[in-house]
SEPA-488107 format. One record per residue (C-alpha): residue in one letter; x, y, z. Coordinates in pm, whole numbers, plus 32768, in hexadecimal, padded with zeros to 4 digits. Example, Ala and Ser with C-alpha at 12.3 -4.5 7.8 and 13.67 -1.06 7.14 Angstrom:
// SEPA-488107
code | c1 | c2 | c3
A | 84CE | 7E3E | 830C
S | 8557 | 7F96 | 82CA
This chain:
// SEPA-488107
code | c1 | c2 | c3
M | 32DD | 7775 | 9035
L | 33AB | 7717 | 8F0F
L | 32EF | 75D8 | 8EF2
V | 31A7 | 7690 | 8F02
L | 322C | 775A | 8DCD
L | 328D | 761D | 8D17
S | 312C | 758D | 8D47
L | 30AD | 76E2 | 8CB2
I | 31A0 | 76B4 | 8B7F
I | 3127 | 7541 | 8B54
L | 2FC3 | 75B9 | 8B44
V | 2FF9 | 76D7 | 8A46
L | 30C3 | 75EE | 8965
S | 2FDF | 74DA | 896F
S | 2EBE | 75AD | 8931
A | 2F79 | 763A | 87F0
V | 2FBB | 74CC | 8781
A | 2E6A | 7452 | 87BE
L | 2DE5 | 7576 | 86DF
C | 2EE6 | 7518 | 85CD
L | 2E91 | 73A6 | 85D7
G | 2D10 | 7403 | 85C0
R | 2CD7 | 7340 | 847D
V | 2D56 | 71FC | 8528
P | 2C68 | 71D8 | 864E
S | 2D24 | 70BA | 86E8
R | 2E70 | 7184 | 86FA
A | 2DB7 | 72BA | 877D
Q | 2D29 | 71EF | 8885
D | 2E75 | 7160 | 88E2
A | 2F26 | 72B3 | 88E0
G | 2E2A | 7366 | 89BA
A | 2DE5 | 724B | 8AAD
Y | 2F57 | 71F9 | 8ADF
G | 2FAA | 7364 | 8AF4
A | 2EBC | 73A5 | 8BFF
A | 2F22 | 7287 | 8CD4
A | 309A | 72CE | 8CB7
A | 303B | 7431 | 8D10
S | 2F83 | 73D3 | 8E49
L | 3086 | 72EC | 8EB9
A | 3197 | 73F9 | 8EA0
G | 30D0 | 74F2 | 8F3D
L | 3029 | 7428 | 9063
F | 3184 | 73D4 | 911A
P | 31F5 | 7539 | 9145
A | 3099 | 75AD | 91B9
L | 308F | 7495 | 92BF
R | 31EF | 7504 | 9331
T | 3195 | 766B | 9351
L | 3065 | 7602 | 9418
L | 312D | 752A | 9504
T | 325C | 761B | 9546
G | 3198 | 775E | 9537
N | 32B6 | 780F | 9459
T | 3278 | 790D | 9350
E | 3323 | 7906 | 920B
T | 3316 | 7A31 | 9113
V | 3392 | 7A49 | 8FB4
S | 33A5 | 7B7B | 8EDB
F | 33FE | 7BAC | 8D6D
P | 340B | 7CEA | 8C8C
W | 32E0 | 7D6E | 8BE9
S | 32B8 | 7EA5 | 8B48
V | 313A | 7EBD | 8B6B
P | 30C8 | 7FF6 | 8C09
L | 307F | 7FB6 | 8D8B
G | 30B8 | 7E57 | 8D70
S | 31DA | 7D6F | 8DB0
L | 3214 | 7BEB | 8D91
T | 31F9 | 7BB5 | 8F06
F | 3198 | 7A57 | 8F6A
T | 315B | 7A07 | 90DE
L | 312B | 789F | 9170
D | 30BE | 78D2 | 92E3
P | 2FEB | 77E6 | 93C0
L | 2EB5 | 7876 | 934D
A | 2F04 | 784B | 91E8
A | 2F7B | 7701 | 922A
F | 2E34 | 76A7 | 92D4
F | 2D6D | 76F6 | 9198
L | 2E70 | 7648 | 90B4
V | 2E61 | 750A | 9166
P | 2CEE | 74B9 | 90F9
L | 2D25 | 7562 | 8FAC
F | 2E2F | 747E | 8F56
I | 2D70 | 7358 | 8FDF
L | 2C2E | 7388 | 8F35
T | 2CB0 | 73FF | 8DC8
G | 2D99 | 72D9 | 8DCA
L | 2C8F | 71E9 | 8E10
S | 2B8E | 72A5 | 8D34
A | 2C8E | 7277 | 8C15
V | 2C9C | 70FD | 8C43
Y | 2B23 | 70E6 | 8C63
G | 2AF6 | 71C4 | 8B22
V | 2BBA | 70CD | 8A52
D | 2A9F | 6FD7 | 8A79
Y | 2990 | 70D3 | 8A74
L | 29DC | 717E | 893A
K | 2A28 | 7054 | 885E
G | 28C7 | 7046 | 87EA
Y | 28F6 | 71B2 | 8752
A | 2A23 | 715E | 868B
G | 29EA | 71B1 | 8522
K | 28BE | 7293 | 858F
K | 293E | 7391 | 8655
P | 2AAA | 7449 | 8655
L | 2B50 | 7397 | 876B
G | 2C98 | 7441 | 8738
L | 2BE3 | 7582 | 8786
A | 2B27 | 74F9 | 88C4
W | 2C86 | 7467 | 8948
G | 2D33 | 75B4 | 88FA
A | 2C35 | 7673 | 89AE
F | 2C38 | 7594 | 8ADA
N | 2DA3 | 75AE | 8AF4
T | 2D8D | 7720 | 8ADB
L | 2C89 | 773B | 8BDA
T | 2D73 | 7677 | 8CD2
A | 2E90 | 774F | 8C77
A | 2DC6 | 7884 | 8CA3
M | 2D42 | 781F | 8DFC
V | 2EC6 | 77C8 | 8E64
L | 2F0B | 7930 | 8DFF
V | 2DF7 | 79BF | 8EB2
F | 2E66 | 790C | 8FFC
T | 2FD6 | 7963 | 8FD8
A | 2FB7 | 7ABF | 8F4E
G | 306E | 7BBC | 9025
N | 2FFE | 7CF2 | 8F3A
A | 2E99 | 7D64 | 8EFA
V | 2EE2 | 7D8F | 8D82
L | 2F6B | 7C20 | 8D66
F | 2E45 | 7BB2 | 8E5F
M | 2D4D | 7C62 | 8D62
L | 2DF2 | 7BB3 | 8C3C
G | 2DD1 | 7A57 | 8CD6
W | 2C60 | 7AB9 | 8D32
E | 2BF2 | 7B1B | 8BD0
L | 2CAB | 79F6 | 8B3D
M | 2BEF | 790D | 8C1F
A | 2AAC | 79AE | 8BBC
A | 2AFC | 7984 | 8A47
A | 2B6C | 7810 | 8A62
S | 2A3A | 77B9 | 8B39
F | 2957 | 7873 | 8A47
L | 29D7 | 7782 | 8931
L | 29A5 | 764A | 8A01
V | 2834 | 76B2 | 8A52
L | 27F0 | 76E1 | 88D1
F | 2880 | 7576 | 889A
E | 2716 | 7516 | 8822
H | 26C8 | 7676 | 8782
E | 25BF | 75E1 | 869A
K | 24CC | 75CF | 87BB
P | 240D | 771C | 87FD
Q | 241E | 76EA | 8977
V | 259A | 76C5 | 8970
R | 25B6 | 7805 | 889A
R | 24F1 | 78AB | 899C
A | 25AF | 7843 | 8AC3
A | 26EA | 789B | 8A2C
F | 2667 | 79F8 | 89DC
I | 25DE | 7A2D | 8B47
Y | 273B | 79A1 | 8BCF
L | 27F5 | 7A92 | 8AED
T | 2714 | 7BC7 | 8B4D
A | 2756 | 7B64 | 8CB4
G | 28B7 | 7B44 | 8CB7
G | 28F6 | 7C91 | 8BF9
A | 282B | 7D3D | 8D02
G | 2900 | 7CA9 | 8E0C
A | 2A43 | 7D0C | 8D60
L | 29DF | 7E6D | 8D48
M | 29A1 | 7E84 | 8ECD
L | 2AFD | 7DD8 | 8EFF
L | 2BAF | 7EE6 | 8E29
A | 2AFA | 7FEB | 8EF2
A | 2B67 | 7F44 | 9039
F | 2CC9 | 7F12 | 8FDD
S | 2CD3 | 8078 | 8F40
L | 2C71 | 8100 | 90B2
L | 2D53 | 801D | 9165
G | 2E89 | 8081 | 908A
A | 2E34 | 81DF | 9050
G | 2F7D | 82A5 | 904B
S | 305B | 816C | 9033
A | 3159 | 8153 | 8F23
V | 3111 | 7FEB | 8F0F
L | 2FE7 | 7F1C | 8F7C
D | 3098 | 7E03 | 903B
F | 2FCF | 7D77 | 9150
S | 30F5 | 7DAB | 9228
S | 3105 | 7F2C | 91F1
F | 2F93 | 7F7F | 922D
P | 2F7E | 8099 | 9328
S | 2E89 | 8082 | 9458
P | 2D40 | 8133 | 93E0
S | 2C68 | 8204 | 9498
R | 2B2C | 818F | 952E
G | 2A5C | 821D | 9414
I | 2B34 | 8188 | 930E
A | 2B46 | 8042 | 93C7
S | 29DA | 8017 | 93D2
A | 29A9 | 8077 | 9261
V | 2AAF | 7F7D | 920B
F | 2A19 | 7E69 | 92E0
L | 28B6 | 7EA4 | 9234
L | 2968 | 7EA8 | 90D4
A | 2A23 | 7D68 | 9119
L | 28EF | 7CC4 | 91AF
C | 282B | 7D0B | 907F
G | 2944 | 7CD4 | 8F8B
F | 29B4 | 7B8A | 901F
G | 2847 | 7B18 | 9078
F | 27FC | 7B0A | 8F0B
K | 28EF | 79F0 | 8EEC
A | 28AB | 7953 | 903D
G | 274D | 794C | 8FE8
F | 26A5 | 79A1 | 912F
V | 2533 | 7A3D | 913D
P | 24D9 | 7B12 | 909D
L | 2611 | 7B0A | 8F9B
H | 25D4 | 799E | 8F50
I | 2503 | 79B3 | 8E0C
W | 260C | 7910 | 8D26
L | 2663 | 77FE | 8E07
P | 2526 | 770A | 8DF8
E | 2523 | 7763 | 8C7C
A | 26A4 | 7731 | 8C22
H | 26F5 | 75EE | 8CF8
P | 25EE | 7516 | 8C50
A | 2655 | 759A | 8B05
A | 27BE | 7538 | 8B00
P | 285B | 73E0 | 8AE9
S | 2856 | 7329 | 8C2F
Q | 29D3 | 733A | 8C76
V | 29CC | 74A0 | 8C35
S | 289F | 74C7 | 8D24
A | 2962 | 7413 | 8E27
V | 2A96 | 750F | 8E06
M | 29A0 | 7638 | 8DEC
S | 28D2 | 75F7 | 8F24
G | 29F2 | 7550 | 8FD8
I | 2AF5 | 7647 | 8FBC
M | 2AAC | 7764 | 8EBC
I | 299B | 7807 | 8F8D
K | 2A85 | 77E7 | 90B5
T | 2B63 | 78FD | 9007
G | 2A58 | 79F9 | 9083
I | 2A90 | 798C | 91E4
Y | 2BFF | 799C | 91C4
G | 2BD1 | 7AF8 | 9145
I | 2B12 | 7B6A | 9253
I | 2BFB | 7ADB | 9361
R | 2D1D | 7B86 | 92A6
V | 2C77 | 7CD6 | 929B
L | 2C15 | 7CBE | 941B
G | 2D7A | 7CA7 | 9454
F | 2DB3 | 7DF7 | 93AB
I | 2CCB | 7EBE | 9454
K | 2CE4 | 7E89 | 95C3
P | 2C62 | 7EFA | 96D1
W | 2B34 | 7E54 | 9677
E | 29CD | 7EE8 | 96C9
E | 28CF | 7E0E | 978E
W | 27C1 | 7E4F | 9689
W | 289A | 7D9E | 9584
G | 288F | 7C67 | 9632
W | 2716 | 7C7B | 966D
T | 26F6 | 7CC5 | 94EA
L | 27BC | 7B8B | 94A9
L | 26F9 | 7AB3 | 95A0
I | 2599 | 7B21 | 9527
I | 25EE | 7B06 | 93B2
G | 268D | 79A1 | 9407
A | 2558 | 7932 | 94DE
V | 2453 | 7997 | 93D2
S | 2534 | 78E4 | 92B0
C | 254F | 77C0 | 939F
L | 23DA | 778E | 93D2
L | 2372 | 77E4 | 9278
G | 246D | 7723 | 91C7
A | 23FA | 75E6 | 927D
L | 2289 | 7636 | 924B
F | 22A3 | 7665 | 90E6
A | 237F | 753A | 90CC
L | 2250 | 7472 | 9158
A | 215A | 74F2 | 9050
Q | 2236 | 74BC | 8F12
H | 21F2 | 73A8 | 8E18
E | 2334 | 7370 | 8D63
L | 2468 | 72D2 | 8E1F
K | 2577 | 73C9 | 8DCD
R | 2492 | 74FB | 8E3C
V | 2455 | 7449 | 8F8B
L | 25DC | 745E | 8FA7
A | 25F5 | 75B8 | 8F27
Y | 2506 | 7638 | 902E
S | 25BD | 7562 | 9132
S | 26FD | 7612 | 90D9
I | 263B | 7761 | 9134
E | 25EA | 76D7 | 927E
N | 2743 | 7670 | 92CC
I | 27D3 | 77B8 | 9258
G | 26E3 | 7862 | 934C
I | 2784 | 777C | 9473
I | 28D4 | 77F5 | 940E
L | 2866 | 795F | 93FD
M | 27A9 | 794B | 9547
A | 28C6 | 78A8 | 95EB
L | 29AD | 79D7 | 9576
G | 289C | 7AD2 | 95FD
L | 288F | 7A16 | 974F
G | 2A17 | 7A28 | 975D
M | 2A19 | 7BA5 | 9717
V | 291B | 7BEB | 9817
G | 29ED | 7B2E | 9922
V | 2B34 | 7BD4 | 98B4
V | 2A7C | 7D3C | 98CD
C | 29F2 | 7CD7 | 9A21
G | 2B20 | 7C44 | 9AB0
A | 2AB6 | 7AD2 | 9AAB
D | 2BFE | 7A45 | 9A29
T | 2BB1 | 78C8 | 9A49
L | 2A53 | 78DD | 99A6
A | 2B0F | 79A8 | 987C
G | 2C13 | 78A9 | 9856
L | 2B15 | 7789 | 985B
A | 2A29 | 7836 | 9760
F | 2B3D | 7893 | 966E
A | 2BD4 | 773D | 9684
G | 2A81 | 76AE | 964B
A | 2A47 | 777D | 950C
L | 2B94 | 770D | 9475
L | 2B58 | 75B1 | 94CA
H | 2A0F | 75B3 | 9424
V | 2A93 | 7650 | 92FA
M | 2B90 | 751E | 92CC
N | 2A77 | 7429 | 932B
H | 2957 | 74B3 | 9237
S | 2A71 | 74A0 | 9137
L | 2A9E | 7329 | 915E
F | 2939 | 72B5 | 9198
K | 2898 | 73A3 | 908B
G | 2990 | 733A | 8F96
L | 2935 | 71DA | 8FE3
L | 27B6 | 721C | 8FCD
F | 27E6 | 72CD | 8E7C
M | 289F | 71A2 | 8DF2
G | 2794 | 70B9 | 8E70
A | 268D | 7193 | 8DC4
G | 275F | 718A | 8C90
S | 2770 | 7012 | 8C97
V | 25F2 | 700D | 8CA4
L | 25D0 | 70FF | 8B85
H | 26CB | 7032 | 8AC9
A | 2625 | 6EE4 | 8B11
A | 24B4 | 6F54 | 8AE8
G | 24C7 | 7066 | 89FB
T | 2409 | 7142 | 8B10
A | 242C | 71DE | 8C5A
E | 22B7 | 7220 | 8C81
L | 2257 | 7176 | 8DD0
E | 20F7 | 7118 | 8D4E
A | 2196 | 705D | 8C2D
L | 227C | 6F85 | 8D03
G | 2268 | 6E75 | 8E14
G | 22F8 | 6D2E | 8E60
L | 245D | 6DA6 | 8DF8
A | 2501 | 6CE5 | 8F17
K | 24CB | 6B91 | 8E77
R | 2544 | 6C2E | 8D39
M | 2666 | 6CD9 | 8DCE
P | 26CD | 6C36 | 8EF8
R | 2826 | 6CE8 | 8F06
T | 27A5 | 6E4A | 8ED8
A | 2678 | 6E2A | 8FCD
P | 2745 | 6DEF | 9109
L | 283C | 6F00 | 909E
F | 2724 | 7005 | 9068
L | 2691 | 6F95 | 91C3
A | 27D8 | 6FE1 | 9257
G | 27E3 | 7133 | 91B9
S | 2675 | 7174 | 9231
A | 26C7 | 7118 | 939C
A | 27F8 | 71F8 | 939A
A | 2717 | 7315 | 92FE
C | 260C | 72E9 | 9418
A | 272C | 72F9 | 9528
L | 2710 | 71A6 | 95A0
P | 2836 | 70FC | 9650
P | 291F | 7055 | 9612
F | 2946 | 7128 | 94C7
N | 2A03 | 726E | 9493
G | 28BF | 7359 | 9482
F | 2883 | 731C | 95D5
A | 29E4 | 7389 | 9641
G | 29DC | 74FE | 95CC
E | 287F | 7536 | 9655
F | 28DB | 7491 | 979D
L | 29D4 | 75BD | 97C7
V | 28E8 | 76C2 | 9788
Y | 27EA | 7621 | 9874
L | 2912 | 7612 | 997C
G | 2943 | 7787 | 9944
A | 27D3 | 77D6 | 9955
F | 27A4 | 7700 | 9AA1
R | 28CD | 77B8 | 9B43
S | 2819 | 7902 | 9ADF
L | 26EC | 789F | 9BCB
N | 27BB | 78FC | 9CFE
S | 27D6 | 7A58 | 9CA0
T | 26DA | 7B63 | 9C73
G | 2685 | 7C73 | 9B64
S | 26E3 | 7C4D | 99F6
I | 27BE | 7B20 | 9A32
A | 26B2 | 7A56 | 9AD4
L | 25B1 | 7AC0 | 99B7
A | 26A5 | 7A6B | 98A9
G | 26FB | 7919 | 9930
M | 2565 | 78D4 | 9968
V | 251B | 793B | 9809
S | 2632 | 7878 | 976A
G | 25D1 | 7730 | 9834
L | 2463 | 774E | 97D8
V | 24A4 | 77A5 | 9677
L | 259F | 766A | 9656
A | 24AF | 7583 | 970F
S | 2382 | 75DD | 961D
A | 2456 | 75D6 | 94E6
G | 24D4 | 7488 | 9540
A | 2376 | 73EF | 9568
L | 2316 | 7487 | 9417
A | 244E | 73FC | 9370
A | 2414 | 729E | 9400
A | 22B7 | 72A7 | 9366
A | 2339 | 7324 | 920D
F | 2450 | 7223 | 91FC
T | 2360 | 7115 | 9267
R | 226C | 7174 | 916A
A | 237D | 7187 | 904E
G | 241E | 7053 | 90A6
G | 22FB | 6F7D | 90E7
T | 2245 | 6FEA | 8FBC
A | 2359 | 6FAB | 8EB4
F | 23FA | 6E62 | 8F52
L | 22DC | 6DBD | 9011
G | 21A2 | 6D1B | 8FA6
E | 2150 | 6CC8 | 8E39
P | 21C4 | 6D7D | 8CE7
R | 20A4 | 6E74 | 8C83
T | 2116 | 6E79 | 8B19
A | 21C0 | 6D9D | 8A2E
R | 22F5 | 6E7D | 8A49
A | 2324 | 6E31 | 8BA3
A | 22CF | 6CCB | 8B64
A | 23FF | 6CB2 | 8A67
A | 24ED | 6D7A | 8B2D
H | 265A | 6CF8 | 8B51
E | 2770 | 6D05 | 8C50
A | 286D | 6E40 | 8C3A
G | 29B7 | 6DF6 | 8B89
P | 2B00 | 6D82 | 8C54
L | 2B92 | 6ECC | 8C5D
M | 2A4B | 6F79 | 8CD0
I | 2A25 | 6E76 | 8DD3
F | 2B98 | 6EAE | 8E56
A | 2B88 | 702B | 8E62
M | 2A32 | 6FFA | 8F3D
R | 2AD6 | 6EED | 9015
A | 2C0A | 6FC7 | 9058
L | 2B1B | 70F7 | 90C6
A | 2A3D | 7018 | 9190
L | 2B7D | 6F9A | 9252
L | 2C01 | 70F7 | 927B
C | 2A98 | 7142 | 9300
L | 2AB4 | 7045 | 9403
L | 2C0A | 7085 | 947D
G | 2BD3 | 71F2 | 949C
G | 2AC1 | 7185 | 9588
L | 2B9C | 70C3 | 965C
A | 2CE4 | 7199 | 9651
G | 2C5F | 72BD | 96FB
P | 2D59 | 72F0 | 981B
F | 2E65 | 72CE | 96FE
L | 2DCD | 7406 | 9640
L | 2DC9 | 74FA | 975B
L | 2F4D | 755C | 972E
P | 2F23 | 75AA | 95C0
L | 2DD1 | 7657 | 95F9
G | 2E65 | 772E | 970E
T | 2F91 | 7780 | 9627
A | 2E9E | 77F0 | 9508
V | 2DC2 | 78BA | 95EC
A | 2EE8 | 7971 | 9689
S | 2F77 | 79B6 | 9529
G | 2E2D | 7A23 | 9485
F | 2D9A | 7AF8 | 9595
G | 2EC8 | 7B5B | 9641
L | 2E5B | 7AD5 | 979F
N | 2F7C | 7A7B | 9889
F | 2E89 | 79B4 | 995F
A | 2E13 | 78BF | 9840
L | 2EEC | 7796 | 98A6
A | 2E87 | 77A6 | 9A17
A | 2D17 | 77BE | 99BC
T | 2D24 | 7697 | 98D9
E | 2DD5 | 75C9 | 99CA
A | 2CA9 | 75F7 | 9AB8
A | 2BF0 | 7513 | 99D2
T | 2CEA | 73FE | 99DF
V | 2C44 | 732B | 9AF9
P | 2AE8 | 734F | 9A4B
F | 2B5E | 72E3 | 9910
A | 2C0F | 71C3 | 9996
Y | 2AB5 | 7152 | 9A22
V | 2A15 | 7177 | 98CC
S | 2B2D | 70C2 | 9822
A | 2B12 | 6FB6 | 992D
G | 2997 | 6F9B | 98F4
G | 29CA | 6F7B | 9778
L | 2AAE | 6E5F | 97A5
I | 29CC | 6DA2 | 988C
L | 28B7 | 6DD4 | 9793
L | 2971 | 6D40 | 9676
A | 29DD | 6C33 | 975F
M | 287C | 6BE5 | 97AC
I | 2813 | 6BDD | 962A
A | 292F | 6AFB | 95E8
I | 28CE | 6A0D | 96E2
A | 2767 | 6A08 | 9688
A | 27D1 | 69CB | 951B
A | 28C3 | 68B9 | 9593
K | 2799 | 6811 | 964B
R | 26A4 | 6827 | 9548
R | 279E | 678D | 9445
A | 27E5 | 666B | 9531
F | 266C | 6636 | 9577
L | 2614 | 661B | 9407
G | 2731 | 6535 | 93C7
G | 274F | 6578 | 9268
K | 25CB | 655B | 922D
K | 251A | 664A | 913F
P | 2416 | 6713 | 91EC
A | 22BC | 66BF | 915A
E | 2213 | 67D1 | 9073
G | 209C | 6831 | 9068
V | 1FD7 | 693E | 900F
T | 1FAB | 6A4F | 90EA
W | 1E78 | 6A6E | 91D4
D | 1D7E | 6B2D | 90FF
C | 1C51 | 6B7E | 91E1
G | 1B9A | 6A6A | 9143
Y | 1BBD | 6ACC | 8FC7
A | 1BCD | 69A3 | 8EE0
A | 1C8A | 6A4B | 8DDE
P | 1D71 | 6B63 | 8E77
S | 1E3A | 6C39 | 8D8D
A | 1F4C | 6D49 | 8DAA
R | 1E4B | 6E45 | 8DA4
M | 1DB3 | 6DEB | 8EF7
Q | 1F07 | 6E5C | 8F8E
Y | 1F33 | 6FAE | 904D
G | 1FD9 | 709F | 8F65
A | 20B9 | 71B7 | 8FBC
S | 1F9F | 72B2 | 8FBC
S | 1EC0 | 71CC | 9083
F | 1FD0 | 71A7 | 9187
S | 200E | 730A | 91C0
Q | 1EC5 | 7386 | 9190
P | 1E55 | 73BF | 9315
L | 1F97 | 7499 | 9345
T | 1F7D | 755A | 91EE
D | 1E0F | 759A | 9229
F | 1E69 | 762D | 9392
F | 1F7B | 7715 | 92F6
Q | 1E99 | 7774 | 91C6
P | 1EB6 | 78E0 | 9211
I | 2033 | 78CF | 91E9
L | 2038 | 77D3 | 90D0
R | 1F25 | 784E | 8FFF
K | 1EE8 | 7706 | 8F66
L | 1E13 | 76DA | 8E4C
G | 1D35 | 75AC | 8DF6
Q | 1C6C | 7530 | 8CF5
Y | 1B54 | 744F | 8D7D
P | 1A60 | 7375 | 8CBE
V | 18F2 | 73CF | 8CA4
I | 1834 | 7288 | 8CB3
S | 16C9 | 7298 | 8C3D
E | 1693 | 711D | 8BC6
Y | 1617 | 7019 | 8CB1
F | 172F | 6F2A | 8C14
P | 184F | 7019 | 8BA9
G | 194F | 6F8F | 8AC1
R | 1A90 | 703A | 8B08
A | 1AD7 | 7144 | 8C07
S | 1C1E | 71F5 | 8C6B
F | 1CA0 | 732A | 8D1C
S | 1DEF | 73CE | 8D1E
T | 1EA4 | 74E1 | 8E0A
E | 1FB5 | 75C4 | 8DCC
T | 206E | 769D | 8EBA
Q | 20A7 | 7805 | 8E33
A | 21F6 | 78CA | 8E46
V | 215C | 79D2 | 8F29
L | 2274 | 7AC5 | 8F41
Y | 22B8 | 7AAC | 8DCC
N | 215C | 7ADF | 8D64
S | 20E4 | 7BF3 | 8E62
L | 2244 | 7CAB | 8E86
Y | 233C | 7C72 | 8D75
M | 2258 | 7C5C | 8C37
P | 2197 | 7DA1 | 8C7F
V | 22D6 | 7E53 | 8CB8
A | 236E | 7DC7 | 8B76
V | 2226 | 7E3C | 8ABE
R | 2252 | 7F9D | 8B4A
I | 23C7 | 7F99 | 8ADD
R | 2369 | 7F26 | 897E
D | 225A | 8027 | 8952
L | 2333 | 8141 | 89DF
A | 2444 | 80DC | 88D6
F | 234D | 80ED | 87BF
R | 2301 | 8238 | 880C
F | 245D | 8294 | 87B6
S | 2477 | 81D8 | 866E
W | 2469 | 8324 | 85BD
L | 25D9 | 8332 | 8603
Q | 2616 | 821E | 850D
H | 2629 | 82C2 | 83B3
G | 26DF | 81B7 | 8311
R | 27E0 | 82AA | 828E
L | 2961 | 8295 | 82D6
Q | 2995 | 83FF | 82D3
I | 2895 | 843C | 83F2
Y | 293F | 8329 | 84B4
I | 2A8D | 83C6 | 8494
M | 2A02 | 8501 | 8500
Y | 2975 | 845A | 864E
I | 2AE5 | 83DA | 867A
V | 2B7D | 8541 | 864E
V | 2A8A | 85FB | 8728
T | 2AAC | 84F2 | 882E
L | 2C27 | 8525 | 882A
M | 2C21 | 8693 | 8826
G | 2B36 | 868C | 8951
L | 2C35 | 85A4 | 8A1E
L | 2D49 | 8681 | 89B6
L | 2C99 | 87BE | 8A38
W | 2C2E | 86F4 | 8B82
K | 2D8B | 868E | 8BC1
L | 2E25 | 87F9 | 8B84
């Protein structure tokens, strides 16, 4: 625990040093990056040790804040979330050194690195806080730091809009969390997590709904996802990797923590999580398929993966309530393993998208193409991340979903709610997997294959060495995570037992040992076959350079890049089929001449919930606020009178 606190101190100090060195960009870079890397190394080892041993450490310091205490707790659940946090932030800091070099002298890099390390420190505080006041301090600090990072390119109107939406969503979620913690700690002298009394059924249900909405705004599941597709593309790519890879998981962590406070559970809680997760999973994958910008594709993919995690949590809760212990243990373990796996492969994908943006100056799919020849190191790494995101073996994305599938299949031997929950989970996972495969085939193929569609894509260059190093490290971890499934079951069982208080968690996860061994063996065989095929090809060629020629062009004498399938063309059959959901807008050419000169068409997918739900509500609130504008007289004595009257009213109510 002391090493975790040391990492927290390193992050705070390096953040302050980076801010002080803001006028010297190179030194600010060094202070921020080295501080983040050192803190990651310091905190990673105690987190791994806690996962393997299952021990819980608590450290308390005096703090005179009402209801608060400086209580830090490192248990297996917190450690499980800290491991991807330290891995991803450390590698993102290394990646950011090369990525931000082009902004030196143009942007305040000291502020950027100070906010990055503050964000990391705030997330460490969220995962280790043992008191609600301390937790909310870390939560709000995390929101403020990430808001500054989203505003990095504030001169762009779309960036300012994204930051405002993010700030609004974060504020709404924080208010709901304050209400939830107030209900949990009603009557307590201190809001320590260990001292929360068991609430009544009505209070527990209210706390569940408040926590689900409050943490849901950060997790970004449907319909609370509106900030996520806007903020992730706006932030620098190493920040997008951290926000999508680990920051949105703080919402999942919060939901799990609160579930541990409000036992016994209700079955409808589990079904609520399962249905919201299923809807998020399907809509996230579907909207990812319709996006034109690479980072927006990844943002909607994050919504899909958060849906998978939430659906697995709901399946596990239904299993606990209905007495299906093995199913519950497998589902909870699958949810936690997917938290880890998504952090790694989504971090890799956002770094790959950042390399494309850095090299070509744009991440618009219709402006890319042919990047595999110009970025031969980035292309296979992005392909590896895409395979993991599509849950293809032998990469780690398959491992977490395999546990959920395993639990869903075991439920089919039962009847009633358990069988129905397992059937829904299995069908949704399969459908979302097909949509995700189409989305990433479209994104990767459009960006990296074919010929450059624009001059910027033709002039693209390979990413810097530190960017490649960070992506290679994450790709290796994605591969190892897919092959090391049997060795992950013990820490998974420990984390599930700690987070959910389930004594049967270790025994339930042990039931997956043999199936996971077969999965790992299959992955190793697949890799061996690929290696043998590559060796035979190399031997057959004998050092000869393969002949190059023009791709078959259907008889055209002068093919051009415009004849290629674009991203919109690739996905048109699917997006047309789901038009009632996507509500895609199109501008089609009107051809009236026999020999038209130029013609073009464009499509755009709407933010359906934002336009049809949130904007009308925001307009109503604004109109209501203007009706009370007469209260603002602009005179100080009137405002003082408001304060005095309010204080007198509170005193009378208290008496």
